[in-house]
C-alpha positions in Angstrom: -36.9 -25.8 19.9 -39.2 -25.2 23.0 -42.2 -24.1 22.4 -43.1 -20.0 24.4 -45.5 -21.7 26.3 -42.9 -24.7 27.5 -40.6 -21.8 28.6 -43.2 -20.0 30.2 -44.2 -22.9 32.3 -40.7 -23.9 33.2 -40.0 -19.9 34.2 -43.2 -20.3 36.8 -41.8 -23.7 38.2 -38.2 -22.2 39.1 -39.4 -19.5 41.8 -37.6 -15.8 41.5 -36.4 -16.8 45.0 -34.5 -19.8 44.1 -33.3 -18.6 40.8 -30.3 -17.2 42.8 -29.1 -20.4 42.6 -28.8 -20.5 38.6 -26.1 -19.2 37.2 -27.0 -19.7 33.6 -30.1 -17.3 34.4 -28.6 -14.6 36.7 -29.3 -12.9 39.3 -33.1 -12.2 40.4 -33.1 -8.8 41.6 -31.8 -6.8 38.3 -32.1 -8.4 35.0 -28.5 -7.6 33.1 -28.7 -9.6 30.1 -31.2 -10.8 27.5 -31.6 -13.9 29.4 -32.2 -12.2 32.1 -34.8 -10.3 31.1 -36.5 -12.7 29.3 -36.7 -15.1 32.0 -38.4 -12.3 34.0 -40.4 -12.0 31.2 -41.7 -15.3 31.4 -42.0 -15.6 35.1 -44.0 -12.6 35.8 -46.0 -12.7 32.5 -45.0 -9.4 30.8 -43.8 -11.4 27.7 -46.9 -13.3 26.6 -45.9 -14.7 23.3 -42.3 -15.4 20.9 -43.2 -12.2 19.0 -43.8 -10.2 21.7 -40.9 -11.3 23.0 -38.5 -11.3 20.1 -39.5 -7.9 19.5 -38.5 -6.6 23.1 -35.4 -8.5 23.3 -33.7 -8.1 19.6 -36.3 -5.7 17.3 -37.1 -8.5 15.3 -39.3 -11.2 14.9 -39.5 -15.1 16.5 -37.5 -16.4 13.8 -34.5 -14.4 14.5 -31.2 -16.9 15.2 -30.1 -14.7 18.2 -34.1 -15.3 19.6 -34.2 -18.7 18.9 -31.0 -19.3 20.5 -31.5 -17.8 23.2 -34.7 -19.5 24.1 -32.4 -23.1 23.4 -30.6 -21.8 26.2 -33.1 -21.0 28.4 -34.9 -24.0 28.3 -31.3 -26.3 28.5 
C-alpha cells in the first residue's frame, strides 16, 4: 500500500491544470467524488495524514478497507 507521503508527492507532481487530462481523477475545477476530494486534499495540502483523510472521506480510521482501496486506486 502506498504511504500517505508517497501519494502527497505524486499529487504535487501532477499539477491541477494537468489533471484535466487524467480520467481517473476527474475534473480539477469541481471535486465530485472521493477520488477527486482525496487528490485535491493532497495537492492543496489540506489533508496532512492518513487519519485526517480517512476521517474526512469515510468518517473512519486509516485501516478502513474503502480508504485502503481509494489509496491504491489513486496510486495506480
